N, C-alpha and C positions, 0 to 999 in steps of 0.2 A: 396802669393802662387807662386810656381815655379816648373819646371819640374826637378825631381831628377834623374829619370832613365827611359830609354826606352828599352823594351824587344820586340824582333822581332823573330818570328819563323814561317817558311813556307810561309812568305809573299814575293811574287815575287822571286827575286834572293837570298833572305836570307832564304835558306832552313834550315840551322841549327839555333839553338837558339843563338841570339846575344844580348848583353846588352850594352847600351850606358849610361854611368853615367855622369851626368852633375853637374857642381859645383853649390853650393848655392851662398851665398854672398861671393864674392872674397875679397871685403873690406867691411867696415861698411855700405857704401852706394852704392856699385856697385855689380851687379850680374854676370857680366862677359859675355864673348863671347866664344862659342864653334864653331870651324871651322871643316868642313868635306870636305876632299879633296880626289882626286883620279883621275885616268885617265877616259877618256870618255868610257862609257859602263860598268864601274865597278859596277854600282848600287847605286851611291850616291843619286840620286833623288828618289830612292825607299824608302829612309829613310823619306823624306818629304811626299811621298805618304802614307807611313805607319802611320805617325802622323795624316795626314788629314783623313785617313780611320778610325782610332781609334776615331777621334772626330765626326764621324757619317756621313761622306761624302757618298752620295748616287749616285752621277753621275759617271758612269764608264768612261765617256769621260775625266772628270777631272783627274781620276786616271790612264789615259792612257791605258784603256782596252775597250773590247767590251762587255764582259759578266762577271758576278760575279766571275766565277771560274778562270778567267785570273789572279787574284791576288794571287792564290795559286801556289806554286812552281810547274812548269809543267814538271820538270825533264830535264835530259841531257843524253849525251851518257854514262856518267859514274855514274849517280845518277838517281834513279827512281823518279817519281812524288810523291808529298805528297797529303794527303787527307784533310788537314786542314791548315788554316792560322790563326795566332793569334798575336795580337799586344796589349801590355799593357803599359799604361802611368802611371808612379808613380809620383803623384803630392804632394808636401808638402803643407799641408793645416793648418799649425799652426796658421796662421792669420785668419782662418775660413772664407776665402773669398768665398769658395764654401759652399752652404747651406746644409752642412752635418756635423754631430757631430763627426768627426774623424780628427786627426792631419795629417793623410796620406790618400789620395784618390787614389785608384788603378782603373783606367778606362780600361776595357778590352773589346775587340771585337773579336769574333771568327766566322769563316766561314768554313763550311764543303763542300766537293765537291758535296754532294747530294743537296745542296742549303739551307740547314738549317743553320741559323745564330743565334747569341745571343749576348746580351750586358750584361756586369757585372760591378757593382760598388762594390768594396771590396768583390768580389767573390759572390755577390748576383745578381741574374738575375733581370734586369730592362727592361723598354721599351725605345725605341729610344727617345720618347718625354721626358722621365725623364732625359735622358742624355742631350738632347738639352736645357732643361730648366736649368739644373745645370750649363752647360757651359755658357749659356747666362747670368746667374746671376754672374758668375765668370769672365765675359768680354772676353770670348773666341769667336772668329769668325770662324764659320765652313767654310764659303765660301770666307772669305775676308782676312784680314791682319794677322790673326794668322799663316797661312801657305801661303806663296806667292811663287808660283812655276814658272818654266820657261815659258816665254811668257805672264805671267799674268801681268807683269809690263806695257808692251806696250799695251797689250790687254785691260787693264783697261781704257786707254784713248780712245780706240775704242768702248767701250761699249755704250749702249744707255743711255739716261737720266734716264730712269726708273731703269735700272740695276745699275747705279751709286748710285741711291737713296737707293737701298737695301744695297749697300756697306756702305753707310753713316749711315744707321740704326744701323749696327753693330759697326761702328766706333764711333758713338755718345753714344753707350751703351743703346739704346732703344730697342734692339732686344728682350730682355726678356719681355718687356712690349708689344711688337708687338705680341709675341707668346701668351701671356695671352689674348691680344685683339682678336686675331684670334680664340683662343679657346672659348672665351666668345661669339664671333659672331656665332661660330658653335653651341654652346649651345642655343643661342638666336634663331637661325633659327630652331633648333630642337624643341624648346619650342613652336615657332609659328606653326610649322607643327603639333605638338601634340595638340595644342590648337584648330587648325582647325579640326583635326580628332575628338576631344572630342565634339566640337560644332556640328559637323555633326551627331555624335552618339546621342547627346542630342536632336537634331532636329528630329531624328527618334523615340526616346524613348518618348518624351514629349507628342505627341498626344495619344499614347497608355496609358501613365500614367494618363492622364486626363480621358480617358474612364474608366480605372480601378478604379480611384478615385471615379467616379460617381457610379460605381457598388459597390464598397466597402462601400460608404456612404449608398446606398440602403441596402446593407447587414447589416450594423451596425443598420440601422433603423429596419430592419427585426429582427435582433437579440434582439433589445430592446423590440419590440412588442412580440417576442417569449418568452422573459424572463418574461414580464408582464403577458402574457397569461399562461405561465407555473405556475407562482406563483398563479394566480387566479384559475387555474385548480387544483393545489395542495390543496389549501384551500377548494375549492368546493368539490373535490373528497374525501378529508380527512373527511370533515364533513359528507357526505353521506355514505361513506364506513364504517366509524366507527359506525355510527348510525345503519346501516343495520347489520353490523357484531356483534354489541352488542346485537341486537335483536336475531340474529341467534344463538349467544352463549347462550343467556338467554333461548331461546326455547330448545336448546340442553341440557343445564344444567337441566332445568325442566324435559325434557324427561328422562335424566339419573336418576334424583332423583325418578321420578315416576316409571321408569323401575326397579330401585332397590326395591322400595316399592312393585311393582307388583311381582317381583321375590320372595320377602320375603313372600307375601301372597300366591303365587302359591306353594311355598315350604310348607307353613303351611297347605294349602289346600290338598296337597299331603299327609302330615302327618295325617290329619283328615280322609281322605279317607282310609288311611292305618289302623287307629284306628277303623273306622267303619267296615271295612272288618274283623278285628279281633273279634269285637263284634258279627258280623253275624256268623262267624265260631264257636264262643263260644256258641251261642244260641241253644244248643242241650241238651236233658235230659241225665243225667249220669246213669249208671247201679245202683248206690246207690239209686237214686230217684225211680227207678223201684222197688228195694227191699223194700223201704219204702212204696210204693204203695201196694205191695203184703201183707206186714205186716199189713198195715192199713185195707186192705180188710179182712184179717183173723180176726183181732180184731173186725172189724165191724160185721163179722158173729157171733163171740162169743158174742158180745154185743147184737146183735139182739136175740140170743138164750136166754141170761139172761133176756133180756127185755120180751121175751115171757114167760119165767118162772115167772117173777114178775107179768106179766099180768095174768097168770093162777092163781097165788096166790091171786091177786086182785079180779079175777073173783070168785074164791072159797070164798073169804071173802065176796064179794058182794052177792053171792048166799046165803051164810049163813045168812048175815044180812037181806036180803030180805025175806029169809025163816022165820026168826024170826020177820019180820015186821019192821025192823029198816032201813027204806029206807033213812032216813036223814044221818045216819052214812055212808051208802053206797055212798051217794052223796058227803058227806064231804071227804070221802076217795078219791073218784074220783077227787073231786075239789083239794084236796091237791096234787095229782099227776099232775094235770094239771098246778097248780100254780108252782110246782117245775120245770116243764118243761119250763114254760114261764120265770120264774126267771133266769133259766140257759141261755136261749136265750138272755135275756136282758143283762145279765152280759157279755156274749160273744160279743154282739154288742157294749156295752159301751167300752169294752177293745179294740175292733177293731177301733172304732171312736177315742179314745184317741191316739192310735198309728198313725192314719192318721193325727190327729192334730199336733202331734210332727213332723212327716215327712214334713207336709205342712209348719211348722214354719221354718224348715231348708231351704226349697225352697224359702220361703219369703225373708230370709236374702240374698240369692244369687241374687234374682230379684232386691232387693233394691240397692245392690252394682252395678249391671248392669245399673240401672236407673241413679245412681249418675254419673257414668262414661259417660253415654250418655249426661247428663246435662252439664258436663264440655265441652265435644266436641261441643255441640250445642251452648254454650255460646261463645266459641272461633270462631266458624263459623259465628255467628251473628256479632261479633265484626269485623271480616274480611270483611263481607258483607257491614257493615256500613262504614267502612274505604274506601273500593273500591268505594262505591256509592258516598260518599262525595268527595273523591280525584278525581275521573274521571270527575265528573260534574264540580268541581272547576277548574281543569286543562283545561278542554274543554272550560269553560267560559273564563278563562284567555287567552288561545291561540286565541280563536275567537275574544276576545276584542282587543288583540294586532294586529291581522290581519286586523280587521275592522278599527281601528284607523289609521293604516299605509295606507291602501288602500283608506279610505275616504279622507285622506290628499291629496293623489294623485288625487282623483276625483275632489276635490276643486280646485287644481292647474289647472287641465285640463279644468274645467268649466270656470275658470277665463280667460284662454287663448282661450276659445271657439274652442277647437280642437276636432271635432267629432271623427276623426280617433283615437286620443289618448284615448277618452272616451271609445270607443268600445274596444280598446286594454286593457284598465284597467278593464273593465267589464269582459272581457275574463279571465284576471288574477285573478279577485275576485272569479269567478266560480271555476277556477282551484285550488285556495288556499283553498276555503271551501271544495271542493271535497277531497283534500288531507287531510285536518283536520278531516273531517267526516270519511274518510276511515281509517285513523290512529286510531281514538278513537273507531270507530265501530269494527274494526278488532281486536284491541288489548285489550282495556280496557273493551269493552262490553263482549268480550269472557271471561275475568276474572270475570266479574259480574255474568254471566250465570253460570260459574262453582261454584262460591260461593253460588249462590241461590240454585243450585241443591244439594250442600252439606248440606245446612240448611234444605231443604225439606226432604232429606234422613234421617238426624238425627232426625228431628221432627217426622217422621213416626216411626222410631225406638223407640223414647221416648214414643209415643202413644201406641205402641205395648207392651212395658215394663209396662206402666201404666195399660193397660188392663189386662195383666197377674197378676199384683199385686192385682188389684181389684178382679179378679176372685179368686185368692188365698185367699184373705181376706173374700170374700163371702162364699167360701167353709168352711174356718175355723170357720166363724161365724155360719153357718148352722150346722156344726158338733158339735160345742159347745152347741148350743140350743138343738140339738137332744140328746146329752149326758145328759143335764139338765132334759129334759122331761123323758128320760129313767130312770134316777135316781129317779125321783119323782114316776114314775110308779113302779119301782123296790121296792121302799120303801113301797108303798101301798100293793103290792103283798106280800112282806115279812111279813107285819103286818097281812094280811088276812090269810096267810099260818100259822102263829104262832097261831092265834085264832083257826083255824081248827085243828091244831096239839094238842092244849090243850083239845079240846072237845073229839077228838079221843082217847087221852091218858086216859081220865076218863072212857071210856067204853071198854077198851081193855080186861079187866078181865072177862067180862060177857059172851063173845062168843068165847073165845079161840083165840083171835086175837094175843095174845102175841107170840104164837108159829109161827103163820104166819109172824108176823112182824120180829121175829128173823130170820126166813128163808129169809125173804125179806132183812133184814139187811145184812145177809151173802152174799146174791146175789148182793146187792147194793155195798157191799165192793168189791166183785169180779168185779162188773161193774165199780166201781170207779178205781179199779186197771187197768182194761182194758182201761177205758177212760184216766186214767193217762198215760198209755203206748201209747195210741193213741194220747193223747195230746202232748206227747214228739215228737212222729213222726210228728204230724201236725205242731208242732213248727219248726221242722226241715224243713218240706215242706214249711211252711210259710216263714221261713228264706230264703230258696232257692227261693221261689216266690218273696220275697221282693228284694233279690239280682237281680233276673231276672227283677223285676219291675224297680229297679235302672238302670240296664243295658239298659232296654227299654227306660227309661227316658234319660239316657246318649245317647242312640242311636238316640232318637228324637232330643236331644240337638245338637248332632253332625250333624245330617242331617240338622237341622235348621242353625247351624253355617256354615256348608259347603255351604248351599244355600246362606246365607248372604255373605259369603266370595267369593263365585263364582260371585255373583252380583257385589261385590266390584272389583273383578278382571276384570269382563266385563266392569265395569265403567272406571277402570283404562286403559283398552285396548282402549276404546273409546277416553279417554283423550290423551292417547299416540298417537293414530291415528290423533287426532286434532293437537297435538303438532308437529307430523311428517309432517302434511300438511303445518302448519305454517312455520316450519323449512325449508321444501322444497321450499316453496314460497320465503322465505328470501334468501335461498341459490341460487335460480334461479335469483333473483334480484341481488344478490352479483356477480354471474357469469357474468351476462349481464353487470353489472357495471365494473367489472374487465376487460372484453373484451374491453369496451369503454376506460378504463384507459390505457390499453396496446396500444391501437390504438393512443391515444393522447399523452401519456407520455412515452411509451416504456416499462415500468416495474412498479411493484407495491411497490417496496422497500420503496421509499420516502413516499408513501401514508400510508403504514402499520406502518412505524417506529414512526410516530409522529401524535398525535391528534391535530385537530384545535379546540381550546377552545374559540376563539373569536366569535363575532357576525357577521353573514353574511346573507344578503338577497339572498336567493337561486335563485329567479326569476331574480333579477338584475344581479347576477353573471352569470347566464346562458345567459342573453341577452348581457352582456358585452363580454363574451367569443365568442359569435356569431359575434359581431362587430369586435373584434380583428382578428378572422379567416378571415373575409371578407377583412380586410386591408391586411393581408398576401397574400390573393389571388390576390388582386390588385397589390401588389409589385411583385408577381411572384417568380418563382424559380431562384436561382442564383447558378452557379457552385461553389462548395466548394473550388475548386482549384483557384478561382479568388483571394482569400485573399493571398494565397501562391504566385501567380503570381504578385499580387500588391506589396507584401512585397519585392520580388526579384527585381521587376522593380524599386520600390522606393529606395531600397538600391543601385541599379545600378545608378539611377538618382542622388541620394545624393553623391555617390562616385564620379561620373563624375563632379558634381557641385563642389565638394571639389577639384577635380583635376584642374578644371578651375581656382578656386581661387588660388590654389598652383602655377599653371602655370603663372597666371597674376602676382602674387607676385614675382615669379622667373624672369619673363620678366622685371618687374620694377627694380629688383635688378641687373639683368645683364645690363640693360640700364644704370643704375647708375654707375656700374663698368666700362662699356665701356666709358662713359663720363669722369670718373675720369682717366682712362688709357689714353684717348685722350689728356686730359689736361696735364698729366704727360709726355707723349711722346713729345708733342709740346714744353713744357717748357724745358725738358732735351735736346731735339734735337737742339732747338734754342741756348741754352747755349753752348753746345759742338761744334756746328757748328761754332759759332763765334770764339772759341778758335782754332779750326782746321784751320779756314780761316787765322787767324793771323800767326800760325806756318807754314802754307804752304807758305805764302809769305816770311817768315823768311828763311826757308830752301831752297827755290827757289833762293833767293839772294845769299846764301852761295854756292850752287852748281854752279850757273852761274856767280858768282862775280858781282851781280847786276840784273837788270831787274825788271819786274813787273809780279806778278801772282795773280790771284783771283779765288775763287770758288763762283759761283752765284746760288742762289736758283731759280729754274724755277717753278712758281706757276701754279696750274691747271687752265685751262680756265673755265670761267663760263658755267655751264651746264644749259640746259633748264629745266623748271619745271617738265616736264614729266620724264626726266632722273632721277631727284632727288626724284620722287614720290610725288611731291607736287601739281600737276595739278588736277583740279576738275574732268576732264574727266577721268583721270587715276584712281582717287579715286573711281569714280562711277563704273569703269569697274572691280575693284577688286572683287573677289568672297569671301565675308566674311560672313559665316553663322551666326556669332554672332558679329555684328558691335560694339555693346557696349563694348564687351570685348577688341576688338582691339583699340577702342578709349581710353580705360583706359590705355593700354600699351604705347600709343604714337608712336608706330612704326609698320610697316608692313613688309612683306617679301621683297617687292621691295626696301624698304629703307635699309634692310640688304644687298641686292645685291649692292646697291650704296655704303654702308660703306666698303664692301669688295673691291670694285673697287677703291675707293678713300681712301687715308691714312689719319691719324689723323692730320698730319702736313700741309696738303693741298698742298704738293709739287708734281709737275709732274716729277721732276728729278733735277739733278745737272749739271750745265754747268761749264766747266773749261776754263779759259782764261790765257794764258801764253805768255809773251813778253820778249824774251831774250834781253840782253844789245845790244843796237845799232840797233835793229830791230823794225818794226812797226806792225808786224803781231800779231794777238790776238788768233785766233783759233788754237787748238792743231793739227788740221789736216795739217796745213801749216808748222809744225816743222819737223826738220830732225829726223832720227832715234835716234841718241844720245840725241838730245834735248828732244825728247818724253820720252826716258828712264829716263833722269834726272828729268823731270817734274813729271813723275809718282812716282819716288823715293822720291822726295821732298814731294809729297802729302802723300805717305805712312808714311814717317817719321813724318810728321805733325800729322797724325792720332795717331801713336804710342806715340808721345809726349803728345798729349792731352788726350788720353784715352788708356793708355798702357794695353796690354794683358799680362797675367802672363808669357807667353813666345811667341816668334815669330820665325818661321822657314822661312829663305830666301833661296830659291833654285836658285842659279846662277843669282840673280837679277843684278849683276854687270858685266854680260858677255859682254854687249854692251858698257861698259865705257872704256875710255882710262885711262892711268896711273894716270894723275892728278885728274881726276874726281873720280877714284877709291879711291885715297887718301882722297879726300873730303868726300866721302861716309863712308869710314872706320872711319874717325874722328867723323862723325855724329853718327854712330852706337856706337862708344866708349862713346860718350856723353849720348846717350839714354840708355846705359847699366845700368845707374843709376836707370832707371825706369822699365826696363823689361829685360828678359833673351833672348839672341839671339843665335840661332843655324843657322850658315851660311854655306851653301854648295857652295863652290867657287873654282875657279882656280886662283884667284887674290891674289898676294903676300901681298898687303896692308891689305887686310882682314885677311890673315893668321898671319901677324905680330901683329895685334890687338887682336888675339884670346888668350884665357887662356888655352884651351885644344884643341888639334888637333887630329882628328880622320882621319885615312887613310882607304880607301875602295879599296880593290883589288878583282879580280876575277880569280880563277884558271881554270885549264882545265876542271873541272867538272861543270863549269857554276854557281858556288855558290859564292856569295859575302862573303868577310871576312873583319873583322875590326882590325885596329891597332890604338892605341891611345898614345898620349904623352902630358904630362903637360909641357908647354913651359918654365915655371920657373924652372923646374927640368931637362930641356934638357941638361944643362951643365953637369949633372951627368949621362947622357946617359941612362936614364930610359925610356924604351918604354914599354907600356902596351898593351898586346894582348887581 
C-alpha cells in the first residue's frame, strides 16, 4: 500500500483545490522520495497537517490551531473565507493491506464551518473508529511516526515514559490490538454494569414472583377443585334435571293427549246437543196430523151411527125372536156379536204385540253391540290395571331392595367402626331415601293405579247397565211372545165358538125373516168395514207417525243418555287434566327451582340440557361431596383473576432477565477470553518488534554519530498492592455485588476492569532512551546537545520505520537542526529506507532535495493562498515543470 494522490481544498492556506500526485514504485524495490520545498510561510507544513487531519487527528494543538474552524481557509484581503475544508488521501490497496475489498481506498475528511464533520471511505460515510481501526490494521500511526512534524523530533525525547510507550505501541504494530482491547474492555464494563442492573432488578422481582407463585399454586388448586366440583355438579344436575324434565314432559304430553280427547268429546257433545235441540224443535204435530184426526173423528161418528143401526137391527131381531119365544137364538145372536168384537180386539192386540217384538229385536241388536264394545274396553282397562299393579310393586320392591342393601352396607361399616355420629347420619339418610322412594311411587305410580281403577269401575258400571237393559229387553220380548201365544189360543177358541154359533143361526134364519135383517146388517157392515178400512188407513198413518215419534223419543232419550255419559266423561277428563296440570306445575316448580340453583352454581343451563348423564350416581354421596368441595373452596378463599396475568408477566420478566444474566455471563466470559488472547498477542508482538527496533536504533545511531552507544530500555510497572489490583479480601467484601455467584462465574469485577484499563498488556510503565555519542560518557538524553538530541530522535524514528514500516511517512522539516554532513547521512538513510516505505519530505535541505524523485514547490501569492509547482527531477533536464 502507498499514497498515490493527495487532494486539498479549503484546508488552511490551500483555498483552492490542489492535487499532489506521488510516484508508486520508482524501481522494482524502491518507492521513492517526494520533497516539498518553499519559503517560510508559504504553507508547506500545511500539507503535513492536512495528511495528519485526514488520518483522524483530533488535537487542534497538534494541527497548530485553537478551534476546529481554524483549519478552514479564513480568507484574505483579496479572497473571502470558505465554508468547508476537505482533504482526501488516495491509497493504492492492491496488496490488500487495508481490510477493505477495494484496490484503491479514498479516505476523505470534511469539516463545515457550522461544526458538522464527516468521514468517508470510498465516498461512504463511516465513523472515526472505523477509520482508526482500518489505519491501525494498515500500520498507520495517527499520532506517531506516519506524520512527523516540526518540533516532534526533539519533543519525542522530552516526552514522558508513558507517552513514549504509546508511540512504541504504534511502532510495534500493536495499536490495532490495543484498540480492540480497549473496545473489549468497554464492552466488558458495560456488560458488568448491565449485569449489576439485571441482578438488582431480579432482586426486586424475585420476592414478588415467589408470592405470586404461591397465589398461582393456590389458584391452580382452586381451579382443580372447581373443575372437579363442576364435573360433579354437571353429572348431578344432569341426572336430576333430565329426570324432572322427563316427568314434566310426560305430564305435558299426557295433558295434551287428554286435552285433545276432551276437545273431541266436547265437540261431539256439542253436536249431540245440537241434534237434541233439533229433535225437540221437530216434536210438534203437523197440520196433516190434525186433518187425520178430524177425518178419524168423522169416520168414528159415521161408524157409531152404523153401529147404532146395526144395534137397532139386532134389537129388532132380538125382539122378534123373544116375541116368538126363541130366546136361545137371541142369545146366540148377541153372543156372536160379542165374540166378533172380542176376536177383533184380540187380533188387534196380537198385531200390536208382534210389532213391539220386532221393534224390540232391533233394539236388542244395538244393545248387544254396545255391550261387546264395553267388554273390549273393560278387558283393556283390566290388563292396564294388572300391568300397573305388578310393575309398580315390582319396581318399588326393587328400588327399596337396592336402597336397603346400600344403606345396610354402610350401617355395617359404621357399626364395625363404632361411630355413633356416623350411624345417626346414616339413619337420617335412610329416612330421607325411603321418604323419597315413597313420595316418588306414591305420587306417580299410585296416581296411575287410581286412574286405571276408576276407569275399570266406570266401564264395569257401564257393562252392568248394558246387561240390565238387555235383560229387560229380553224379558219384555219373552212376555210379549207368551202374551201372543195366549191370545192366539184364546182367538182360536173364540173363532171356533163363533163358527158354531154362526152355523146354528144360519139354520134358523128363514123362520123369522132374519135374512132381510142380516142382509141389511151385511150392507151396514160392509159400509162399516169400509169406514173401518178408511179409519184403519188413517190409524196406520197416525200409528206410523206415532212410531216415528216414538223412535224420535227413543233417540231423544238415547241422546240425552249419551250426552249425560259424555258429559260425565268430559268432567272426568277435566278432573284428570286438572290433576295432570297440578303434577305438571309441581314438576315445573321443581324444575324452576333446580334451574335457579344450576344458574347460581354453573352460570347457565346449556351444558346440563345438551347432554344426559346415563351413568350410575349416588345422589346423596354426590351432594355430600359437593358440599365438601365447596367448603375447600371457601378455605382457599377468593383470588384476584388478575393474579395469573401478573404472575405470567412477572415470570416472563424474570425468565427474560435470567436469560439476560446467562447471556451477559456468557458474553463476559467471551470478552475475558478475547482480552486474554489480545493481551498475549500484544505482548508477543510488542516484545518481538521492540527487539528489532532496539537493534536498528543502535545501528542508525552509530551511522549518524559515526559510533557511540544507544539503547532503548523497557521500564516495567512497579508491583501494586493487592487492593489496587482488586485481589484483597477486604476490597472483595466491600464490593456491592447483588449476585455474587454470577460475578464469581465471570472471574472479573469492575475494579479489575479499572486496573486493566490503567495497566497495559505488556506490563510496561514506559520506554527509557539511553544515548552515548562517541567520546562521551553521558547516558541520559537530557544531557545531549540540541543537534545530538535531534540525531538521536531521527535514529529512533528511522529504526521504527525500518522495523515496522508505515505505507508512507511524512517528515516535516525534521532535518532543520542538522548540519550539512548530518543532513547527508539522514538523506542516505532515507534513501535506503525508501525500499520499505514511501517518504514525503518537507525540507529546506539540499541533500534531501537531491535524493528526491519528485519535487513540489509551494508558494503564496498576494491573496494569501498557497499554490503548488512540481517537477520530476529525472525529467528536469527537459525543463518540464508541472503546475
